[in-house]
Structures are given as structure tokens and as C-alpha cells.
C-alpha positions as CSV (number, residue, x, y, z in Angstrom):
1,X,35.2,-129.8,-20.2
2,X,31.6,-129.0,-20.3
3,X,30.1,-128.4,-16.8
4,X,26.6,-127.5,-15.6
5,X,27.0,-125.7,-12.3
6,X,24.1,-122.9,-12.7
7,X,20.7,-123.6,-14.0
8,X,17.9,-121.0,-14.8
9,X,14.3,-122.1,-14.5
10,X,12.1,-118.9,-16.1
11,X,8.4,-119.5,-14.9
12,X,5.0,-117.8,-15.6
13,X,3.3,-120.0,-12.8
14,X,1.4,-121.9,-15.6
15,X,0.4,-125.4,-14.9
16,X,2.8,-126.3,-17.6
17,X,5.6,-124.4,-16.1
18,X,5.0,-126.2,-12.7
19,X,5.5,-129.7,-14.7
20,X,8.5,-128.4,-16.2
21,X,10.1,-127.5,-12.9
22,X,10.5,-131.3,-12.1
23,X,13.0,-131.6,-15.0
24,X,15.3,-128.4,-13.8
25,X,15.2,-129.6,-10.2
26,X,16.2,-133.1,-11.5
27,X,18.9,-131.8,-13.5
28,X,20.2,-129.6,-10.6
29,X,20.4,-132.6,-8.5
30,X,22.1,-134.8,-11.4
31,X,24.8,-132.4,-11.8
32,X,25.1,-131.0,-8.4
33,X,24.1,-127.3,-9.7
34,X,22.8,-124.2,-8.2
35,X,19.1,-123.7,-9.4
36,X,17.6,-120.3,-10.0
37,X,13.9,-119.6,-10.2
38,X,13.0,-116.4,-12.0
39,X,10.0,-114.8,-12.9
40,X,9.6,-111.8,-14.9
41,X,7.5,-109.1,-14.2
42,X,6.3,-107.1,-17.5
43,X,4.5,-104.2,-16.3
44,X,2.5,-103.1,-19.2
45,X,2.2,-106.1,-21.3
46,X,-1.5,-106.1,-21.2
47,X,-4.2,-105.7,-24.0
48,X,-5.3,-102.1,-24.2
49,X,-8.6,-103.3,-25.9
50,X,-9.6,-106.0,-23.2
51,X,-10.1,-104.2,-19.9
52,X,-10.2,-107.7,-18.4
53,X,-6.5,-108.1,-19.4
54,X,-5.3,-104.6,-17.5
55,X,-4.4,-104.1,-14.1
56,X,-6.0,-100.9,-12.5
57,X,-3.4,-98.3,-11.4
58,X,-0.6,-100.8,-12.2
59,X,2.1,-98.1,-11.6
60,X,1.1,-98.0,-8.1
61,X,0.9,-101.6,-7.4
62,X,4.6,-102.6,-8.0
63,X,5.6,-103.5,-4.4
64,X,2.4,-105.7,-4.2
65,X,2.7,-107.5,-7.3
66,X,6.4,-108.2,-6.5
67,X,5.3,-109.6,-3.4
68,X,2.5,-111.8,-4.8
69,X,5.2,-113.3,-7.1
70,X,7.9,-114.0,-4.7
71,X,5.0,-115.9,-2.8
72,X,4.1,-117.8,-5.9
73,X,8.0,-118.5,-6.4
74,X,8.1,-119.9,-3.0
75,X,4.7,-122.1,-3.5
76,X,5.7,-123.6,-6.6
77,X,9.0,-124.9,-5.1
78,X,7.5,-126.1,-1.9
79,X,7.0,-129.9,-2.9
80,X,10.8,-129.9,-3.6
81,X,12.0,-127.9,-0.6
82,X,13.3,-130.9,1.3
83,X,15.6,-131.9,-1.5
84,X,19.6,-131.0,-1.2
85,X,19.3,-128.5,-4.0
86,X,20.8,-124.8,-3.5
87,X,18.0,-122.8,-4.8
88,X,17.6,-119.0,-5.6
89,X,14.4,-117.2,-6.1
90,X,14.4,-114.0,-7.8
91,X,11.7,-111.5,-9.4
92,X,12.8,-109.1,-12.2
93,X,10.8,-105.9,-13.7
94,X,11.2,-105.3,-17.3
95,X,9.6,-104.4,-20.6
96,X,10.2,-107.8,-22.2
97,X,10.1,-111.5,-20.7
98,X,12.7,-113.1,-23.1
99,X,15.1,-109.8,-22.6
100,X,15.0,-110.1,-18.8
101,X,15.7,-114.1,-19.0
102,X,18.7,-113.3,-21.2
103,X,19.9,-110.6,-19.0
104,X,19.7,-112.6,-15.9
105,X,21.4,-115.6,-17.5
106,X,24.3,-113.4,-18.8
107,X,24.5,-111.5,-15.2
108,X,24.7,-114.8,-13.2
109,X,26.8,-116.7,-15.8
110,X,24.1,-119.6,-16.2
111,X,25.3,-122.6,-17.7
112,X,21.8,-124.1,-18.8
113,X,18.3,-122.6,-19.2
114,X,15.2,-125.1,-18.6
115,X,12.2,-123.6,-20.3
116,X,8.6,-124.7,-21.0
117,X,7.1,-124.2,-24.7
118,X,3.5,-124.1,-25.9
119,X,4.8,-125.8,-29.0
120,X,2.5,-123.3,-31.1
121,X,2.2,-123.7,-34.8
122,X,1.0,-122.1,-38.0
123,X,0.7,-118.3,-38.9
124,X,0.2,-117.2,-35.4
125,X,3.3,-118.6,-34.4
126,X,5.2,-117.3,-37.4
127,X,4.0,-113.9,-36.7
128,X,4.2,-113.7,-33.0
129,X,7.0,-116.0,-32.0
130,X,7.4,-117.1,-28.4
131,X,9.2,-116.4,-25.2
132,X,10.8,-120.1,-25.5
133,X,12.1,-119.6,-28.8
134,X,13.6,-116.1,-28.3
135,X,15.4,-117.2,-25.5
136,X,16.7,-120.4,-27.6
137,X,17.7,-117.8,-30.3
138,X,19.5,-115.2,-28.0
139,X,20.8,-117.1,-24.9
140,X,24.3,-117.0,-24.1
141,X,24.1,-120.5,-23.0
142,X,22.3,-124.2,-24.1
143,X,18.4,-124.1,-23.8
144,X,16.6,-127.0,-22.6
145,X,13.0,-126.6,-24.1
146,X,10.2,-128.9,-22.8
147,X,6.7,-128.8,-24.8
148,X,3.4,-129.9,-23.7
149,X,3.6,-133.1,-25.6
150,X,6.4,-134.3,-23.1
151,X,4.7,-133.6,-19.8
152,X,1.2,-134.9,-21.1
153,X,2.6,-138.3,-21.0
154,X,4.7,-140.2,-18.3
155,X,8.1,-139.7,-18.8
156,X,11.2,-141.1,-17.1
157,X,13.3,-138.1,-16.2
158,X,16.6,-140.6,-16.4
159,X,18.2,-140.4,-20.0
160,X,18.7,-143.5,-21.6
161,X,18.6,-142.6,-25.4
162,X,20.1,-139.4,-26.7
163,X,19.8,-138.3,-30.2
164,X,22.2,-135.9,-32.2
165,X,21.3,-134.9,-35.7
166,X,24.7,-134.2,-37.3
167,X,25.6,-132.3,-40.5
168,X,29.5,-132.4,-40.0
169,X,29.2,-128.6,-39.4
170,X,31.2,-127.0,-36.3
171,X,27.5,-126.1,-35.0
172,X,26.7,-129.8,-34.7
173,X,30.3,-130.5,-33.3
174,X,29.4,-128.1,-30.3
175,X,26.3,-130.1,-30.0
176,X,27.7,-133.2,-30.1
177,X,30.3,-132.3,-27.1
178,X,27.2,-131.4,-25.0
179,X,25.4,-134.7,-25.8
180,X,28.5,-136.7,-25.0
181,X,28.8,-134.9,-21.4
182,X,25.1,-135.4,-20.6
183,X,25.4,-139.3,-22.2
184,X,28.4,-139.9,-19.8
185,X,26.5,-138.6,-16.7
186,X,23.5,-140.9,-17.4
187,X,25.5,-143.6,-18.9
188,X,23.2,-143.3,-21.9
189,X,23.2,-144.6,-25.7
190,X,24.2,-142.1,-28.1
191,X,22.2,-141.7,-31.6
192,X,24.0,-139.9,-34.3
193,X,21.4,-139.3,-37.3
194,X,22.5,-137.9,-40.6
195,X,19.7,-136.9,-42.7
196,X,20.2,-136.7,-46.6
197,X,17.7,-133.8,-47.4
198,X,15.7,-134.6,-50.2
199,X,15.4,-132.1,-53.3
200,X,12.3,-130.0,-53.7
201,X,11.1,-130.1,-57.0
202,X,8.2,-128.0,-58.6
203,X,4.7,-129.5,-59.2
204,X,5.2,-129.9,-63.2
205,X,8.5,-131.7,-62.4
206,X,7.2,-134.5,-60.0
207,X,7.3,-137.4,-62.1
208,X,10.2,-139.6,-62.3
209,X,12.2,-138.3,-59.5
210,X,15.0,-140.4,-57.9
211,X,16.2,-140.0,-54.3
212,X,19.9,-139.3,-53.6
213,X,20.2,-142.9,-51.9
214,X,19.0,-144.6,-55.1
215,X,21.9,-142.6,-57.0
216,X,24.7,-143.1,-54.5
217,X,24.1,-146.6,-53.1
218,X,27.2,-146.4,-51.0
219,X,26.2,-143.1,-49.3
220,X,24.7,-144.8,-46.3
221,X,28.1,-146.7,-45.4
222,X,30.2,-143.4,-46.4
223,X,27.9,-141.6,-44.2
224,X,28.4,-143.8,-41.0
225,X,32.1,-143.8,-41.4
226,X,32.1,-140.0,-41.5
227,X,29.9,-139.9,-38.6
228,X,32.6,-142.4,-36.6
229,X,35.3,-140.1,-37.5
230,X,33.3,-137.1,-36.4
231,X,32.6,-138.1,-33.0
232,X,36.3,-139.4,-32.7
233,X,37.6,-135.8,-33.8
234,X,35.1,-133.9,-31.7
235,X,34.0,-135.8,-28.6
236,X,35.6,-139.2,-28.2
237,X,33.7,-141.3,-25.8
238,X,33.5,-144.8,-24.5
239,X,29.2,-144.8,-24.8
240,X,27.5,-147.2,-26.9
241,X,26.6,-145.4,-30.3
242,X,24.0,-146.1,-32.9
243,X,24.8,-144.4,-36.3
244,X,21.9,-143.8,-38.9
245,X,21.3,-142.3,-42.1
246,X,18.0,-141.3,-43.6
247,X,16.5,-139.3,-46.3
248,X,13.8,-136.7,-46.0
249,X,12.9,-133.5,-44.5
250,X,15.6,-133.3,-41.4
251,X,12.8,-132.2,-39.0
252,X,10.6,-135.0,-39.9
253,X,13.0,-137.7,-39.9
254,X,14.5,-136.3,-36.6
255,X,10.9,-136.6,-35.1
256,X,10.1,-140.1,-36.7
257,X,13.5,-141.4,-35.3
258,X,12.8,-140.0,-31.9
259,X,9.4,-141.9,-31.6
260,X,10.9,-145.4,-33.1
261,X,13.8,-145.2,-30.8
262,X,12.4,-144.2,-27.6
263,X,14.8,-141.0,-27.3
264,X,14.7,-139.1,-24.2
265,X,16.6,-136.2,-25.4
266,X,17.5,-134.5,-28.5
267,X,20.5,-132.2,-28.7
268,X,20.6,-130.0,-31.5
269,X,22.6,-127.0,-32.8
270,X,21.1,-123.8,-33.3
271,X,22.8,-121.1,-35.6
272,X,21.1,-118.1,-33.7
273,X,20.0,-116.5,-36.9
274,X,17.8,-113.3,-37.0
275,X,16.4,-110.8,-39.2
276,X,14.3,-111.5,-42.5
277,X,16.2,-114.9,-43.2
278,X,15.3,-116.4,-40.1
279,X,11.5,-115.1,-40.3
280,X,11.1,-116.7,-43.7
281,X,13.1,-119.9,-43.4
282,X,12.9,-120.8,-39.8
283,X,15.3,-123.2,-38.8
284,X,15.3,-127.1,-38.3
285,X,15.8,-126.7,-34.6
286,X,13.1,-124.4,-33.9
287,X,10.6,-126.9,-36.1
288,X,12.0,-129.7,-34.1
289,X,11.0,-127.7,-30.7
290,X,7.5,-127.1,-31.8
291,X,7.0,-131.1,-32.7
292,X,9.1,-133.0,-30.5
293,X,7.5,-135.3,-27.9
294,X,10.7,-135.1,-25.6
295,X,13.1,-132.4,-24.3
296,X,15.3,-130.7,-27.0
297,X,18.4,-129.2,-25.8
298,X,19.6,-126.6,-28.1
299,X,23.3,-125.4,-28.3
300,X,24.6,-122.4,-30.0
301,X,28.4,-122.2,-31.2
302,X,30.3,-120.0,-28.7
303,X,31.9,-117.0,-30.3
304,X,35.6,-116.6,-29.3
305,X,36.3,-113.5,-27.3
């Protein structure tokens, strides 16, 4: 039985983070969970080439900085203070924001992290990464990422349609279990999508290519039967279920399906890859996180002790 009893919301006090907080508060109410607000103080994460980005005599200002951070935590939650949510606020010092978030989540046995992402893309993103994506990669629990595209448009906090991309792996089985648990809480409709990834041909071989769906015309029907069995074997439910099969690049088809079907939440598995392979190839989940216009819940397969 999947339960969400402790939710962690890391904040940098930005306007985007303040907008994301309402999602964390809503989920804490919905699941009757404890809500932890965390601000990580990174003492020396400044630009040595830009005096405007440095604190003077920072080593002697620790107490003052922590008090300011604590006050800002209090202020950020002020509008929600009358709600019946058990809230804990804490500041931590460290050398890396994402490492402090991960350590806190492990220490407090957090069930869900809710974090805003700036949705950066391009070369700077590949080289620098982001706190949110590092948290997704290394967190010991599922992570709900909410990008700027989500908070910039009016979105209902209620979840009516949940999309789960499946590839029939143990990873997507774990994501499916979380999707069903959330779906049953909201009485939502479950959308299960299987994407047949189109092959990539070199430029000189571009003519005369045939799609997999043209070659195997019974593939959609067979895939839908496999989806039904996959759901029954891993997370049987009485929720209304929509099954679909598409061909293309997985991240693009997921984003298109989200827009076409008014999806409120995407639930995806992440393999937690690291090293050069991840750096070069990335992952479908991370690419969806950057482009999604709704929250994305990333679920990593839990390792057996």
C-alpha cells in the first residue's frame, strides 16, 4: 500500500517557488500528510568574478543569515497558516543545495518531494544541470516537479486525468502503482500510453522509410491488450482507464497527448542513471520534465534491502 505521509517542499524563496508551494499545501491536505518546508543555505555558492554576487565577510554572518531564512520561511507560509496542515520549517547549511535536500529527505523518511523547476533547455542546461533534476535523479522517494509553464496558466489543483507512459518494464510498473494510488484518491481517469519509438535513419537513407505501425497493423490492438494485462498484474483498479498507442519520439508524443487530453498529472519512471551515459543521452523523463505544462511525478524503482 503506497502512502504519502511526509511531504518535503524545498524553497529558494523565488516567485516561482512561492507559486509551487500551493501544490505542496494542497497535497498535504489531500493526503493528510505532514509538510516540511526546507531552505538550504549554501554559504560559498557565489561568483568570485562578480562582487555584486558575494556576501561580505560571509563566515561571520551565519546566525544572521539563518534568521533571515527562517523569517522568510515563516512569511512564505503565512497565507496558509490557518489551514489544518502539520507544518515544520527548517533551514540547513551545506555546500550543495541538492545534497542537502537529499540528506533531509533520507533523514526524515520523506514520501514525496515537491519542487519547482525552471525548465531550462539547450547547451547551458546540458552542461550545468539543475537542482530539480539532480533531486529527481538521486532522491530516495518520488519527486513532483512543477515548471514555470504550469504555474503561468490557471490550473486546477484537483487531478482529473493522469497520464502514465508505459514500456512494460519494472520501472513503469512502479510508476503505475503510484499513479493508481493518486488516481484513487482523486477518483481520476487513468491514461496509459505506449509509444512505439520510430527508428532514426541517416540522412542519406531518408527516402522510402516505413513506420512500424504500417508494417505491423495489428500492433495497436496487441499493445492495448498488453497494457490491460500490465495494469491487472501490477496495479488492478476500478478507475476508468484509457489506453492509447502512438508512434514517434516518446517525449514528444507524451507532451502532445498531454495537451490533447487535458492531462493534470504525468507519472513517469526514472532509471536514476548517472555518469557519461546519462550526460550524453539524458532520459525521457528528464526531457518531459523540461517541456511539460503540468506537474510530473517521477518515480524511481525502489531497491530491495
